[in-house]
SEROGU-498726 format. One line per 8 residues: number of its first residue (from 1); their letters; for each residue z, y, x of C-alpha. Coordinates in steps of 0.1 Angstrom, whole numbers, plus 5000, padded with zeros to 4 digits. Layout:
SEROGU-498726
NUM) A) Z:Y:X | ...
END
This chain:
SEROGU-498726
1) MTEPTDLT) 8908:4227:1999 | 8937:4249:2010 | 8926:4282:2024 | 8939:4294:2058 | 8964:4322:2056 | 8960:4339:2089 | 8930:4349:2112 | 8934:4320:2135
9) GIRRALAD) 8930:4296:2107 | 8901:4315:2092 | 8883:4315:2126 | 8887:4277:2129 | 8875:4272:2093 | 8846:4294:2099 | 8837:4276:2132 | 8837:4243:2114
17) CRNSLRAE) 8814:4257:2087 | 8790:4271:2112 | 8790:4239:2132 | 8781:4219:2101 | 8752:4244:2093 | 8738:4239:2129 | 8740:4202:2125 | 8720:4203:2092
25) ADRYGWDD) 8695:4227:2108 | 8690:4203:2138 | 8688:4173:2114 | 8657:4188:2095 | 8641:4204:2126 | 8649:4240:2115 | 8650:4253:2151 | 8649:4290:2142
33) VAPLLDPL) 8683:4288:2125 | 8705:4285:2156 | 8699:4320:2169 | 8709:4334:2135 | 8744:4318:2140 | 8755:4338:2170 | 8785:4324:2189 | 8817:4329:2170
41) TAADDDAI) 8842:4343:2197 | 8877:4355:2193 | 8866:4388:2209 | 8899:4390:2228 | 8882:4401:2260 | 8865:4431:2244 | 8882:4464:2248 | 8895:4479:2216
49) RVVVAGET) 8882:4514:2209 | 8908:4541:2198 | 8897:4575:2185 | 8923:4601:2191 | 8922:4630:2165 | 8943:4658:2152 | 8946:4695:2145 | 8945:4720:2174
57) KRGKSRLV) 8975:4725:2196 | 8994:4694:2185 | 8995:4679:2220 | 8968:4656:2217 | 8953:4657:2252 | 8988:4658:2268 | 8996:4626:2248 | 8965:4609:2261
65) NSIVGRPG) 8974:4619:2297 | 9009:4604:2292 | 8995:4571:2277 | 8973:4566:2308 | 9000:4577:2332 | 8981:4608:2345 | 8998:4641:2337 | 8973:4669:2341
73) LSPVAVDV) 8942:4647:2338 | 8928:4667:2307 | 8937:4704:2307 | 8968:4710:2285 | 8978:4746:2290 | 8988:4768:2260 | 8956:4788:2263 | 8933:4758:2271
81) TTACWVEL) 8913:4739:2245 | 8891:4709:2251 | 8856:4715:2238 | 8839:4681:2241 | 8845:4643:2238 | 8863:4626:2265 | 8863:4588:2269 | 8888:4570:2290
89) SHGDRDQA) 8884:4534:2300 | 8896:4510:2326 | 8880:4509:2361 | 8891:4497:2396 | 8889:4533:2409 | 8888:4569:2397 | 8852:4578:2384 | 8839:4604:2361
97) EVLLADTT) 8805:4612:2346 | 8794:4642:2325 | 8768:4638:2298 | 8748:4670:2292 | 8723:4679:2265 | 8687:4681:2278 | 8675:4714:2265 | 8639:4702:2268
105) SPARLVRR) 8642:4667:2251 | 8669:4662:2224 | 8665:4624:2227 | 8676:4624:2264 | 8709:4628:2280 | 8714:4641:2314 | 8742:4623:2334 | 8761:4640:2363
113) AIEVFELE) 8786:4622:2384 | 8817:4644:2391 | 8851:4640:2407 | 8880:4633:2382 | 8898:4665:2395 | 8868:4685:2383 | 8873:4675:2346 | 8887:4707:2335
121) SYVALHQI) 8855:4726:2345 | 8836:4705:2321 | 8860:4701:2291 | 8881:4733:2289 | 8867:4758:2265 | 8872:4789:2287 | 8855:4772:2318 | 8824:4755:2303
129) TDPVLGVQ) 8791:4768:2317 | 8768:4738:2308 | 8757:4722:2275 | 8783:4694:2277 | 8784:4667:2252 | 8810:4645:2266 | 8827:4630:2297 | 8832:4594:2305
137) VRLPSPAL) 8863:4587:2328 | 8873:4554:2344 | 8908:4549:2357 | 8928:4521:2372 | 8954:4526:2346 | 8973:4495:2332 | 8974:4512:2297 | 8935:4511:2296
145) DGMVLVDT) 8933:4474:2304 | 8916:4462:2272 | 8916:4496:2255 | 8893:4526:2254 | 8907:4560:2243 | 8882:4586:2229 | 8898:4620:2228 | 8880:4642:2203
153) PGVGGLHA) 8873:4679:2209 | 8902:4702:2203 | 8881:4732:2192 | 8884:4735:2155 | 8907:4705:2151 | 8900:4693:2116 | 8876:4721:2110 | 8847:4709:2087
161) GHSRITLS) 8822:4701:2114 | 8845:4684:2139 | 8862:4666:2110 | 8828:4651:2097 | 8817:4640:2131 | 8851:4623:2139 | 8850:4606:2106 | 8815:4593:2112
169) TLGRADAL) 8826:4577:2145 | 8853:4556:2128 | 8828:4530:2117 | 8823:4521:2154 | 8860:4524:2164 | 8889:4498:2161 | 8917:4522:2155 | 8924:4558:2148
177) LFVCDASQ) 8954:4576:2166 | 8962:4606:2147 | 8984:4632:2164 | 9007:4658:2148 | 9038:4674:2163 | 9075:4678:2155 | 9072:4715:2150 | 9065:4710:2112
185) PILAPEID) 9060:4680:2089 | 9024:4667:2085 | 9003:4692:2064 | 8981:4687:2034 | 8948:4691:2052 | 8960:4664:2077 | 8969:4640:2050 | 8935:4647:2033
193) FLTEAAQR) 8918:4638:2066 | 8938:4606:2069 | 8931:4596:2034 | 8894:4599:2039 | 8897:4581:2073 | 8915:4552:2056 | 8883:4546:2036 | 8865:4539:2069
201) ITAITIAV) 8890:4522:2091 | 8922:4502:2084 | 8940:4505:2118 | 8956:4539:2117 | 8987:4550:2137 | 9003:4584:2136 | 9020:4598:2166 | 9044:4627:2162
209) TKTDLTGS) 9046:4645:2196 | 9072:4669:2210 | 9100:4648:2196 | 9123:4661:2224 | 9126:4693:2203 | 9158:4700:2184 | 9157:4689:2149 | 9126:4667:2154
217) DVVVEETR) 9142:4638:2136 | 9142:4657:2104 | 9106:4666:2108 | 9096:4629:2116 | 9113:4616:2085 | 9097:4642:2062 | 9063:4632:2078 | 9070:4595:2071
225) RRVAAVPR) 9079:4604:2035 | 9047:4624:2030 | 9025:4597:2045 | 9042:4568:2026 | 9037:4588:1993 | 8998:4584:1996 | 8987:4550:1983 | 8961:4544:2011
233) LTAVPVIE) 8986:4554:2038 | 9017:4534:2029 | 9013:4509:2057 | 9005:4534:2084 | 9031:4536:2111 | 9046:4568:2122 | 9058:4567:2158 | 9079:4594:2176
241) VSAALAEN) 9067:4602:2211 | 9074:4627:2238 | 9050:4634:2265 | 9076:4656:2283 | 9100:4626:2287 | 9071:4604:2299 | 9062:4630:2325 | 9098:4634:2337
249) AATIENVA) 9101:4596:2340 | 9072:4596:2365 | 9090:4621:2388 | 9124:4604:2388 | 9132:4580:2417 | 9161:4562:2400 | 9144:4532:2384 | 9169:4527:2356
257) IARRLTEL) 9168:4563:2345 | 9130:4564:2348 | 9128:4532:2327 | 9152:4546:2300 | 9132:4579:2299 | 9100:4559:2294 | 9115:4540:2266 | 9127:4571:2249
265) SGMAALTA) 9093:4587:2253 | 9079:4562:2228 | 9047:4555:2248 | 9052:4518:2251 | 9059:4514:2213 | 9028:4535:2206 | 9004:4515:2227 | 9019:4482:2214
273) ALRRQARA) 9014:4493:2178 | 8978:4505:2186 | 8969:4473:2203 | 8985:4451:2176 | 8968:4469:2147 | 8934:4474:2164 | 8932:4438:2176 | 8938:4425:2141
281) DHVTLRLT) 8913:4449:2126 | 8887:4441:2154 | 8890:4404:2149 | 8889:4408:2111 | 8856:4428:2113 | 8841:4402:2136 | 8850:4374:2113 | 8839:4392:2083
289) NAARRTGT) 8805:4398:2097 | 8804:4361:2109 | 8814:4348:2074 | 8788:4371:2057 | 8761:4358:2082 | 8773:4322:2077 | 8769:4324:2039 | 8735:4340:2042
297) VARLLLDR) 8722:4313:2065 | 8735:4286:2042 | 8716:4302:2013 | 8685:4304:2035 | 8687:4267:2042 | 8692:4260:2006 | 8661:4280:1998 | 8642:4260:2023
305) SHRWLVDA) 8654:4226:2010 | 8644:4239:1975 | 8609:4242:1989 | 8606:4205:1991 | 8609:4203:1953 | 8584:4231:1950 | 8560:4212:1973 | 8565:4180:1953
313) DGGIAQER) 8562:4194:1919 | 8534:4220:1923 | 8506:4217:1897 | 8470:4227:1896 | 8479:4263:1884 | 8504:4268:1912 | 8478:4255:1936 | 8453:4281:1924
321) ELTDRIER) 8478:4309:1926 | 8488:4299:1961 | 8452:4299:1972 | 8447:4333:1956 | 8478:4347:1975 | 8465:4334:2008 | 8431:4349:2002 | 8447:4383:1993
329) LHDLLADR) 8466:4383:2025 | 8437:4374:2045 | 8416:4402:2030 | 8444:4428:2037 | 8449:4417:2072 | 8413:4419:2078 | 8411:4455:2065 | 8433:4473:2091
337) ARLRVLVQ) 8420:4507:2079 | 8434:4499:2044 | 8467:4489:2060 | 8468:4521:2080 | 8462:4542:2049 | 8490:4522:2030 | 8515:4530:2058 | 8505:4567:2060
345) DHLARLGE) 8508:4571:2023 | 8543:4557:2022 | 8556:4574:2052 | 8538:4608:2048 | 8570:4629:2041 | 8592:4611:2067 | 8592:4640:2092 | 8590:4670:2068
353) DPAADFRD) 8617:4664:2042 | 8646:4659:2067 | 8634:4689:2088 | 8634:4711:2056 | 8668:4698:2046 | 8682:4707:2081 | 8666:4741:2080 | 8684:4749:2047
361) RAANLGSR) 8717:4737:2061 | 8713:4756:2093 | 8704:4788:2074 | 8735:4785:2053 | 8756:4780:2084 | 8740:4809:2102 | 8748:4832:2072 | 8784:4820:2071
369) FRTEAERG) 8791:4823:2108 | 8773:4858:2111 | 8797:4870:2084 | 8827:4856:2104 | 8813:4873:2136 | 8810:4906:2118 | 8844:4907:2100 | 8864:4876:2107
377) PAAQLNTL) 8897:4874:2126 | 8894:4884:2162 | 8915:4855:2173 | 8889:4830:2160 | 8860:4846:2179 | 8867:4826:2210 | 8860:4792:2191 | 8833:4805:2167
385) APRLAADL) 8804:4793:2190 | 8816:4758:2195 | 8825:4755:2159 | 8790:4765:2149 | 8777:4738:2174 | 8799:4712:2156 | 8787:4722:2122 | 8750:4721:2132
393) TAAGSTAL) 8758:4687:2148 | 8772:4674:2114 | 8743:4689:2095 | 8717:4673:2118 | 8735:4640:2117 | 8736:4639:2080 | 8699:4647:2078 | 8691:4620:2103
401) EEAAGQTR) 8712:4594:2085 | 8696:4602:2052 | 8662:4601:2068 | 8669:4566:2083 | 8681:4553:2050 | 8651:4567:2032 | 8629:4550:2058 | 8644:4517:2051
409) LVMRDLID) 8637:4521:2014 | 8602:4532:2019 | 8595:4503:2042 | 8609:4479:2016 | 8584:4493:1991 | 8557:4491:2015 | 8562:4454:2022 | 8565:4448:1985
417) QAGGTPYP) 8532:4465:1977 | 8514:4450:2008 | 8525:4414:2000 | 8510:4416:1965 | 8524:4394:1936 | 8546:4364:1942 | 8533:4329:1936 | 8553:4306:1913
425) GAVTGPVA) 8579:4286:1931 | 8584:4311:1959 | 8618:4316:1974 | 8636:4338:1949 | 8664:4353:1971 | 8658:4378:1999 | 8685:4361:2018 | 8670:4365:2052
433) LELGLTLP) 8673:4403:2050 | 8710:4400:2045 | 8711:4388:2081 | 8709:4424:2090 | 8741:4430:2070 | 8731:4465:2060 | 8694:4460:2054 | 8679:4467:2019
441) ELSRPAIS) 8667:4438:1997 | 8631:4433:1989 | 8625:4435:1952 | 8601:4406:1950 | 8605:4369:1958 | 8591:4362:1992 | 8587:4336:2019 | 8621:4330:2038
449) SALAHAAG) 8606:4329:2073 | 8585:4359:2068 | 8616:4378:2055 | 8636:4365:2086 | 8608:4380:2107 | 8609:4412:2088 | 8647:4416:2092 | 8643:4431:2127
457) IFPTLSGL) 8620:4459:2114 | 8648:4479:2096 | 8672:4484:2124 | 8642:4492:2147 | 8630:4518:2122 | 8665:4532:2118 | 8667:4537:2157 | 8633:4554:2158
465) VGGSAAVV) 8642:4578:2130 | 8679:4583:2135 | 8683:4577:2172 | 8700:4552:2194 | 8715:4569:2224 | 8753:4570:2230 | 8775:4597:2244 | 8808:4577:2241
473) SVLTGPGV) 8812:4543:2227 | 8819:4556:2192 | 8794:4585:2191 | 8760:4571:2189 | 8726:4572:2170 | 8722:4603:2147 | 8753:4619:2158 | 8741:4619:2194
481) IAACIAVA) 8705:4633:2187 | 8721:4659:2164 | 8747:4669:2190 | 8720:4672:2217 | 8699:4696:2195 | 8730:4716:2184 | 8746:4719:2219 | 8712:4728:2235
489) ACAGWWKV) 8705:4754:2208 | 8739:4769:2214 | 8737:4769:2252 | 8748:4801:2266 | 8775:4809:2242 | 8799:4811:2271 | 8781:4843:2281 | 8787:4861:2249
497) WGQNEEQR) 8819:4882:2256 | 8808:4919:2252 | 8825:4949:2268 | 8848:4953:2237 | 8854:4936:2203 | 8828:4956:2185 | 8801:4948:2211 | 8812:4912:2212
505) RAELGAWI) 8809:4908:2174 | 8774:4924:2176 | 8763:4900:2204 | 8777:4870:2186 | 8757:4878:2155 | 8725:4880:2174 | 8734:4849:2193 | 8741:4830:2160
513) SAAETEAS) 8706:4839:2147 | 8690:4828:2179 | 8709:4795:2179 | 8700:4788:2142 | 8664:4794:2148 | 8663:4773:2179 | 8682:4744:2163 | 8658:4744:2133
521) TTFTREMR) 8627:4746:2155 | 8639:4718:2177 | 8649:4695:2149 | 8616:4700:2131 | 8597:4692:2162 | 8619:4662:2170 | 8616:4648:2135 | 8578:4650:2136
529) RRAGEARA) 8577:4631:2168 | 8600:4604:2155 | 8581:4602:2123 | 8550:4596:2143 | 8566:4568:2163 | 8580:4553:2131 | 8545:4552:2114 | 8530:4536:2144
537) YAETALVD) 8556:4510:2146 | 8555:4503:2108 | 8518:4497:2109 | 8523:4471:2137 | 8553:4455:2120 | 8537:4452:2086 | 8508:4432:2102 | 8534:4410:2118
545) VLTAEQTE) 8552:4404:2086 | 8521:4396:2066 | 8508:4373:2093 | 8541:4354:2093 | 8539:4351:2055 | 8503:4339:2057 | 8511:4313:2082 | 8539:4298:2061
553) LNDLQTRR) 8517:4299:2029 | 8491:4279:2049 | 8516:4254:2060 | 8528:4251:2024 | 8493:4244:2012 | 8490:4217:2039 | 8521:4201:2029 | 8511:4200:1992
561) AVIRATGD) 8478:4184:2002 | 8497:4156:2020 | 8520:4151:1989 | 8490:4149:1967 | 8475:4122:1988 | 8507:4100:1989 | 8516:4104:1952 | 8550:4095:1937
569) QARAEARR) 8565:4081:1968 | 8562:4114:1985 | 8577:4133:1955 | 8606:4109:1954 | 8613:4113:1990 | 8612:4151:1987 | 8637:4150:1959 | 8660:4126:1978
577) RYEEAERI) 8660:4150:2008 | 8667:4181:1986 | 8696:4164:1968 | 8712:4153:2001 | 8708:4188:2016 | 8721:4204:1985 | 8752:4181:1985 | 8760:4194:2020
585) LRPLSERA) 8748:4230:2021 | 8760:4242:1987 | 8797:4236:1996 | 8792:4253:2030 | 8777:4283:2013 | 8807:4284:1989 | 8831:4279:2018 | 8817:4308:2037
593) DALLLQLS) 8819:4331:2006 | 8855:4320:2000 | 8865:4330:2036 | 8847:4363:2033 | 8866:4371:2001 | 8898:4362:2019 | 8890:4385:2048 | 8883:4414:2024
601) GPPLQERS) 8918:4412:2009 | 8951:4423:2023 | 8953:4426:2062 | 8958:4393:2081 | 8974:4387:2115 | 8966:4363:2143 | 8989:4333:2145 | 8992:4336:2182
609) TGS) 8976:4359:2208 | 8944:4347:2225 | 8939:4319:2201
END
């Protein structure tokens, strides 16, 4: 069969494959399969999410203002730096909402409606007087129709903490817009950031601002040369833009001149490139997940059809082992105290180890920033506090992500141990767990429906341990919880100015120590609370999984009894059904895997928009 060569053809081939799987599931009465094959849509109506990043003072916020046609929306003065996330999306009227860290509860965000003209009071570094995490803004801008722009904090630029947080958001973004300017060619640290970003997202566009400056064409060409020299970045477009020309165009009454200035500003070319790249990447990601899920479901159905042979060919020894397995599960489910001890033993260190890890990281950061406060450059003192908050956020996010990952592994071991030894002929592939796409595999063979039931456990546990709140569309989960803790611990930094430089350095040193202690204390308290919730949930979830497995084993035992009563005729019928299902399902599984392999290759494009 000839494979399609574009996203449109792959979508159609994948839809055919999924429809065939649904038909087979309906044919054999597998009603629980349909929900696993979620609707395959083109996702053309979803807004693409673009993260805007870059070093400080490169014109990033001014560029965002120009893209949406609102000069002055975000503060852009020479002495002004944005200190939080700003998300711009489409709305039928101007609206804005500030998201604040709750200093009493790290898992909760405080939302405050504001007027759009008040934005500077909450995002400008020199004006902040609240623990601001981010601001969500909705505007009736045509440029935002189908696109969300997420402007990253300007404080620190590609400083370690901000860089790590920005990179962590790219997994939930559709495109990265990286901003540099025409005052100099792109620098090595910027190239390093882009190289790492390219490992997380394929749709990257570089905008070179301030191209109205004399000699900018030479700088742009050198930037293109340096970017093209990096293997991972050879296909990244470098687009010249000028916010100044775009702003001038908005003030000129002559339509022809205004149109020409707009064209020269490069804004239209930039937004078109962003949409084109992000849309293809967005659709590819959706189709990749759909292809992976389709192949997984096909293998799940193959496992179920193989069960017919297991039912037909089971001997006396297998019957005895099946009975023993059912009795072990019954005894374990009857002894809830034993189950509780099993859960407690496996998850005992869930809260303490991540907290200890964070305390060590916070102590190292405190030492480094106190040294900077004592004898670092005076010019950097203004941004020291928000940079510390960013580094504490990155440290907390890493600890939470590692804790969530460790929890999934521990829960896998717990289900393995609680389920006992497998019986001969059990399903040999943990295919149902693949439906979570990032879920760990169980090491032992297991019953498919019980595994499908278990699949929901892992994302739920990850949410309990790592967090599930969102500040902006791309900053969610561990990053949000860590940011809440860090920003709350660092609240009040805007008051640390001192009467002179010496006094200010001393006050900053004391403030850093207090922030470090507060962040460590709050993180430890929060991890213990989350660990308690995870243990309580794990106990209930384990009972549900074992009950589902017990039910299916009982059904299997009943089916075998029927086969024994009917003899050779039943065994022949079971084999016939298996061979027929195998003939249809095996090619579907292979087809889904082939489409998945194609999607993981070189970038593909849509054949036509909206198809």
